[in-house]
DSSP file (Angstrom, degrees, kcal/mol; ACC not computed):
  #  RESIDUE AA STRUCTURE BP1 BP2  ACC     N-H-->O    O-->H-N    N-H-->O    O-->H-N    TCO  KAPPA ALPHA  PHI   PSI    X-CA   Y-CA   Z-CA
    1    1 A M              0   0    0      0, 0.0    45,-2.4     0, 0.0     2,-0.3   0.000 360.0 360.0 360.0 156.1   19.0  -20.5   12.0
    2    2 A K  E     -A   84   0A   0     82,-1.8    82,-3.5    43,-0.2    41,-0.2  -0.984 360.0 -97.3-159.7 146.8   18.8  -19.8    8.3
    3    3 A L  E     -A   83   0A   0     39,-3.4    80,-0.2    -2,-0.3    79,-0.1  -0.483  52.2-107.4 -64.6 134.1   16.3  -19.4    5.5
    4    4 A K    >   -     0   0    0     78,-3.1     3,-1.8    -2,-0.2    -1,-0.1  -0.360  21.3-124.0 -65.2 142.7   16.0  -22.7    3.5
    5    5 A K  T 3  S+     0   0    0      1,-0.3    -1,-0.1    -3,-0.1    -2,-0.1   0.698 106.8  69.3 -62.7 -21.2   17.7  -22.5    0.1
    6    6 A S  T 3  S+     0   0    0     14,-0.1    15,-3.5     2,-0.0     2,-0.6   0.622  85.0  82.8 -75.1 -12.4   14.3  -23.6   -1.6
    7    7 A F  E <   -B   20   0B   0     -3,-1.8     2,-0.3    13,-0.2    13,-0.2  -0.841  64.6-169.5 -97.0 119.9   12.8  -20.2   -0.6
    8    8 A I  E     -B   19   0B   0     11,-2.8    11,-2.5    -2,-0.6     2,-0.3  -0.779   7.6-144.8-106.3 155.8   13.5  -17.4   -3.0
    9    9 A T  E     -B   18   0B   0     -2,-0.3     2,-0.3     9,-0.2     9,-0.2  -0.854  11.1-171.4-120.0 153.9   12.9  -13.7   -2.5
   10   10 A Y  E     -B   17   0B   0      7,-2.2     7,-3.0    -2,-0.3     2,-0.4  -0.992   6.3-159.7-144.1 134.6   11.9  -11.0   -4.8
   11   11 A S  E     +B   16   0B   0     -2,-0.3     2,-0.3     5,-0.2     5,-0.2  -0.956  12.6 172.1-120.0 133.6   11.7   -7.3   -4.1
   12   12 A Y  E >   -B   15   0B   0      3,-3.1     3,-2.5    -2,-0.4     2,-0.2  -0.909  63.2 -54.4-145.4 113.9    9.6   -4.8   -6.1
   13   13 A E  T 3  S-     0   0    0     -2,-0.3    -1,-0.0     1,-0.3     0, 0.0  -0.362 123.0 -17.6  53.8-116.3    9.2   -1.2   -4.9
   14   14 A S  T 3  S+     0   0    0     -2,-0.2     2,-0.4    -3,-0.1    -1,-0.3   0.285 120.4  92.6-104.8  13.8    7.9   -1.5   -1.3
   15   15 A D  E <   -B   12   0B   0     -3,-2.5    -3,-3.1    17,-0.1     2,-0.4  -0.869  52.8-167.1-107.4 140.0    6.7   -5.1   -1.7
   16   16 A Y  E     -BC  11  31B   0     15,-1.9    15,-2.3    -2,-0.4     2,-0.4  -0.995   7.1-168.1-130.6 130.7    8.7   -8.1   -0.7
   17   17 A V  E     -BC  10  30B   0     -7,-3.0    -7,-2.2    -2,-0.4     2,-0.4  -0.917   9.6-164.4-124.7 140.7    7.8  -11.7   -1.7
   18   18 A I  E     -BC   9  29B   0     11,-2.1    11,-2.1    -2,-0.4     2,-0.4  -0.993  11.5-176.9-123.7 133.9    9.0  -15.1   -0.7
   19   19 A V  E     -BC   8  28B   0    -11,-2.5   -11,-2.8    -2,-0.4     2,-0.6  -0.972  23.1-131.6-129.2 141.8    8.2  -18.2   -2.7
   20   20 A D  E     -B    7   0B   0      7,-0.6     3,-0.4     5,-0.4   -13,-0.2  -0.833  14.3-170.9 -93.4 120.5    9.0  -21.9   -2.1
   21   21 A C  S    S+     0   0    0    -15,-3.5   -14,-0.1    -2,-0.6    -1,-0.1   0.533  78.2  71.0 -87.8  -6.8   10.6  -23.6   -5.1
   22   22 A S  S    S-     0   0    0    -16,-0.3    -1,-0.2     3,-0.1     4,-0.1   0.639  99.4-127.4 -88.4  -6.8   10.4  -27.1   -3.5
   23   23 A N  S    S+     0   0    0     -3,-0.4     3,-0.2     2,-0.3    -2,-0.1   0.525  81.1 112.4  75.1   7.4    6.6  -27.3   -3.8
   24   24 A K  S    S+     0   0    0      1,-0.3     2,-0.6    57,-0.1    -3,-0.0   0.842  81.6  36.9 -71.7 -35.6    6.3  -28.1   -0.1
   25   25 A F  S    S-     0   0    0      2,-0.1     2,-1.0    56,-0.1    -5,-0.4  -0.962  75.9-159.8-119.3 114.8    4.6  -24.9    0.6
   26   26 A S        +     0   0    0     -2,-0.6     2,-0.3    -3,-0.2    -5,-0.1  -0.809  56.2  61.6 -97.0 103.9    2.2  -23.6   -2.0
   27   27 A G  S    S-     0   0    0     -2,-1.0    -7,-0.6    -7,-0.2     2,-0.4  -0.963  73.8-101.4 165.6-179.9    1.8  -20.0   -1.6
   28   28 A V  E     -C   19   0B   0     -2,-0.3     2,-0.5    -9,-0.1    -9,-0.2  -0.993  20.9-149.1-132.8 136.5    3.4  -16.7   -1.5
   29   29 A V  E     -C   18   0B   0    -11,-2.1   -11,-2.1    -2,-0.4     2,-0.3  -0.937  14.8-161.5-107.2 121.9    4.4  -14.7    1.6
   30   30 A H  E     +C   17   0B   0     -2,-0.5     2,-0.3   -13,-0.2   -13,-0.2  -0.784  15.0 168.5-102.0 150.6    4.3  -10.9    1.3
   31   31 A G  E     -C   16   0B   0    -15,-2.3   -15,-1.9    -2,-0.3     2,-0.1  -0.944  30.7-112.0-149.7 168.5    6.2   -8.5    3.6
   32   32 A N     >  -     0   0    0     -2,-0.3     4,-2.1   -17,-0.2     5,-0.1  -0.265  50.9 -86.3 -91.7-174.0    7.2   -4.9    4.0
   33   33 A M  H  > S+     0   0    0      1,-0.2     4,-1.9     2,-0.2     5,-0.1   0.763 128.1  55.4 -73.1 -25.4   10.7   -3.6    3.8
   34   34 A S  H  > S+     0   0    0      2,-0.2     4,-1.9     1,-0.2    -1,-0.2   0.900 109.4  47.1 -71.0 -38.7   11.3   -4.3    7.5
   35   35 A A  H  > S+     0   0    0      1,-0.2     4,-2.9     2,-0.2     5,-0.2   0.893 110.0  55.0 -65.4 -38.0   10.3   -7.9    7.0
   36   36 A A  H  X S+     0   0    0     -4,-2.1     4,-2.5     2,-0.2    -2,-0.2   0.901 105.5  51.6 -58.0 -41.9   12.6   -7.9    4.0
   37   37 A Y  H  X S+     0   0    0     -4,-1.9     4,-2.0     2,-0.2    -1,-0.2   0.931 112.1  46.0 -61.5 -45.5   15.5   -6.7    6.1
   38   38 A I  H  X S+     0   0    0     -4,-1.9     4,-1.5     1,-0.2    -2,-0.2   0.934 113.3  48.2 -62.8 -45.2   14.9   -9.6    8.6
   39   39 A I  H  < S+     0   0    0     -4,-2.9     4,-0.4     1,-0.2    -1,-0.2   0.881 109.2  54.7 -68.1 -34.6   14.5  -12.2    5.9
   40   40 A D  H >< S+     0   0    0     -4,-2.5     3,-1.2     1,-0.2     4,-0.2   0.909 106.0  52.5 -63.6 -39.4   17.8  -10.9    4.2
   41   41 A C  H >< S+     0   0    0     -4,-2.0     3,-1.2     1,-0.3    -1,-0.2   0.843 103.3  58.7 -61.1 -34.7   19.6  -11.4    7.5
   42   42 A L  T 3< S+     0   0    0     -4,-1.5   -39,-3.4     1,-0.2    -1,-0.3   0.515  82.7  81.8 -75.8  -4.2   18.3  -15.0    7.5
   43   43 A K  T <  S+     0   0    0     -3,-1.2     2,-0.3    -4,-0.4    -1,-0.2   0.678  97.1  47.0 -70.2 -18.9   20.0  -15.7    4.2
   44   44 A E  S <  S-     0   0    0     -3,-1.2   -41,-0.2    -4,-0.2     2,-0.1  -0.887 111.8 -85.3-116.2 151.2   23.1  -16.3    6.3
   45   45 A E  S    S+     0   0    0     -2,-0.3     2,-0.3   -43,-0.1   -43,-0.2  -0.385  71.5 143.4 -53.2 126.2   23.3  -18.4    9.5
   46   46 A T        -     0   0    0    -45,-2.4     2,-0.3    -4,-0.1    -4,-0.0  -0.895  41.6-124.1-155.4 178.6   22.3  -16.0   12.3
   47   47 A T     >  -     0   0    0     -2,-0.3     4,-2.3     1,-0.1     5,-0.2  -0.896  33.3-107.6-130.7 163.5   20.4  -15.8   15.6
   48   48 A I  H  > S+     0   0    0     -2,-0.3     4,-2.8     1,-0.2     5,-0.2   0.902 120.4  55.1 -57.2 -38.8   17.6  -13.6   16.8
   49   49 A E  H  > S+     0   0    0      1,-0.2     4,-2.5     2,-0.2    -1,-0.2   0.906 106.9  49.7 -59.2 -44.3   20.0  -11.6   18.9
   50   50 A E  H  > S+     0   0    0      2,-0.2     4,-2.1     1,-0.2    -1,-0.2   0.904 111.8  48.5 -62.0 -41.6   22.2  -10.9   15.9
   51   51 A I  H  X S+     0   0    0     -4,-2.3     4,-3.1     2,-0.2     5,-0.2   0.919 109.1  53.0 -63.6 -44.4   19.2   -9.7   13.9
   52   52 A V  H  X S+     0   0    0     -4,-2.8     4,-2.2    -5,-0.2     5,-0.2   0.955 110.0  48.4 -53.5 -52.2   18.1   -7.5   16.8
   53   53 A N  H  X S+     0   0    0     -4,-2.5     4,-1.1     1,-0.2    -1,-0.2   0.879 111.7  48.7 -60.4 -39.4   21.5   -5.9   17.0
   54   54 A K  H  X S+     0   0    0     -4,-2.1     4,-1.7     1,-0.2     3,-0.3   0.927 111.8  49.5 -67.1 -44.2   21.6   -5.3   13.2
   55   55 A M  H  X S+     0   0    0     -4,-3.1     4,-3.0     1,-0.2    -2,-0.2   0.873 106.3  55.7 -64.6 -33.4   18.0   -3.7   13.3
   56   56 A L  H  < S+     0   0    0     -4,-2.2    -1,-0.2     1,-0.2    -2,-0.2   0.835 111.0  45.4 -67.8 -31.2   19.0   -1.5   16.1
   57   57 A Q  H  < S+     0   0    0     -4,-1.1    -1,-0.2    -3,-0.3    -2,-0.2   0.785 120.9  38.7 -78.0 -29.1   21.8   -0.2   13.9
   58   58 A E  H  < S+     0   0    0     -4,-1.7     2,-0.3    -5,-0.1    -2,-0.2   0.822 116.5  41.1 -89.8 -39.2   19.6    0.2   10.9
   59   59 A Y  S  < S-     0   0    0     -4,-3.0     2,-1.5    -5,-0.2    -1,-0.1  -0.811  75.3-120.9-119.4 153.0   16.4    1.5   12.2
   60   60 A D  S    S+     0   0    0     -2,-0.3     2,-0.3    -3,-0.0    -4,-0.1  -0.694  70.9 121.5 -89.4  82.9   15.3    4.0   14.8
   61   61 A V        -     0   0    0     -2,-1.5    -2,-0.1    -5,-0.2     2,-0.1  -0.961  64.5-104.5-144.9 151.4   13.3    1.4   16.9
   62   62 A S     >  -     0   0    0     -2,-0.3     4,-2.5     1,-0.1     5,-0.2  -0.371  32.1-115.8 -74.0 159.9   13.4    0.2   20.4
   63   63 A E  H  > S+     0   0    0      1,-0.2     4,-3.0     2,-0.2     5,-0.2   0.904 116.0  54.0 -61.7 -38.7   14.9   -3.2   21.2
   64   64 A E  H  > S+     0   0    0      2,-0.2     4,-2.2     1,-0.2    -1,-0.2   0.918 111.2  44.2 -61.8 -45.4   11.5   -4.4   22.4
   65   65 A V  H  > S+     0   0    0      2,-0.2     4,-2.2     1,-0.2     5,-0.2   0.921 115.0  48.9 -68.6 -44.0    9.8   -3.4   19.2
   66   66 A A  H  X S+     0   0    0     -4,-2.5     4,-2.8     2,-0.2    -2,-0.2   0.938 112.1  47.4 -60.1 -48.8   12.5   -4.8   17.1
   67   67 A R  H  X S+     0   0    0     -4,-3.0     4,-2.9    -5,-0.2     5,-0.2   0.920 111.5  51.9 -60.8 -44.3   12.6   -8.2   18.9
   68   68 A K  H  X S+     0   0    0     -4,-2.2     4,-1.9    -5,-0.2    -1,-0.2   0.940 111.8  45.7 -58.5 -49.1    8.8   -8.5   18.7
   69   69 A G  H  X S+     0   0    0     -4,-2.2     4,-2.5     2,-0.2    -2,-0.2   0.927 113.9  49.2 -58.2 -48.4    8.8   -7.9   15.0
   70   70 A I  H  X S+     0   0    0     -4,-2.8     4,-2.9     1,-0.2     5,-0.3   0.953 110.6  49.8 -60.3 -51.1   11.7  -10.4   14.4
   71   71 A E  H  X S+     0   0    0     -4,-2.9     4,-2.3     1,-0.2    -1,-0.2   0.852 110.6  51.6 -59.6 -36.9   10.0  -13.1   16.5
   72   72 A K  H  X S+     0   0    0     -4,-1.9     4,-2.4    -5,-0.2    -1,-0.2   0.957 112.8  43.4 -62.9 -52.2    6.8  -12.6   14.5
   73   73 A I  H  X S+     0   0    0     -4,-2.5     4,-2.4     1,-0.2    -2,-0.2   0.922 114.4  49.8 -62.5 -45.4    8.5  -12.9   11.2
   74   74 A V  H  X S+     0   0    0     -4,-2.9     4,-2.4     2,-0.2    -1,-0.2   0.901 110.9  50.7 -58.3 -42.9   10.6  -15.9   12.4
   75   75 A S  H  X S+     0   0    0     -4,-2.3     4,-2.1    -5,-0.3    -1,-0.2   0.909 109.8  49.7 -61.5 -42.6    7.5  -17.6   13.7
   76   76 A K  H  X S+     0   0    0     -4,-2.4     4,-1.0     1,-0.2    -1,-0.2   0.922 111.5  48.9 -65.0 -41.4    5.6  -17.1   10.5
   77   77 A L  H  <>S+     0   0    0     -4,-2.4     5,-3.3     1,-0.2     6,-0.4   0.880 110.9  50.6 -67.0 -35.4    8.6  -18.6    8.5
   78   78 A R  H ><5S+     0   0    0     -4,-2.4     3,-1.7     1,-0.2    -1,-0.2   0.888 102.8  60.4 -68.2 -35.1    8.8  -21.6   10.8
   79   79 A S  H 3<5S+     0   0    0     -4,-2.1    -1,-0.2     1,-0.3    -2,-0.2   0.780 110.2  41.1 -64.4 -24.5    5.1  -22.2   10.4
   80   80 A I  T 3<5S-     0   0    0     -4,-1.0    -1,-0.3    -3,-0.4    -2,-0.2   0.212 117.7-113.2-104.6  13.7    5.7  -22.7    6.7
   81   81 A D  T < 5S+     0   0    0     -3,-1.7    -3,-0.2    -5,-0.1    -2,-0.1   0.867  75.1 134.3  59.8  39.6    8.9  -24.7    7.3
   82   82 A A      < +     0   0    0     -5,-3.3   -78,-3.1    -6,-0.1     2,-0.4   0.487  49.4  76.4 -94.1  -3.9   11.1  -22.0    5.7
   83   83 A I  E     -A    3   0A   0     -6,-0.4     2,-0.6   -80,-0.2   -80,-0.2  -0.897  62.1-152.8-114.9 134.6   13.8  -22.0    8.5
   84   84 A D  E      A    2   0A   0    -82,-3.5   -82,-1.8    -2,-0.4    -6,-0.0  -0.924 360.0 360.0 -97.5 124.9   16.6  -24.5    9.1
   85   85 A D              0   0    0     -2,-0.6    -1,-0.1   -84,-0.2   -82,-0.1   0.445 360.0 360.0 -91.2 360.0   17.5  -24.4   12.8
């Protein structure tokens, strides 16, 4: 899976924003820095398992908590058609 190219990201201090340039989704998605890390991983072809492993190396978090957060972000991105599977 991968973030669609029509979605651009912008980071400012502790806020992270995603915007769709294709006009299919009219809105802005805000996220924190953990969400930003997950979305940055999605800029390359990846899997949930690969993101979980990267998060476990980057953050002091349990696998269960990491997986739950990743699945929530991926689900939200799928709901706005931001993910290519």
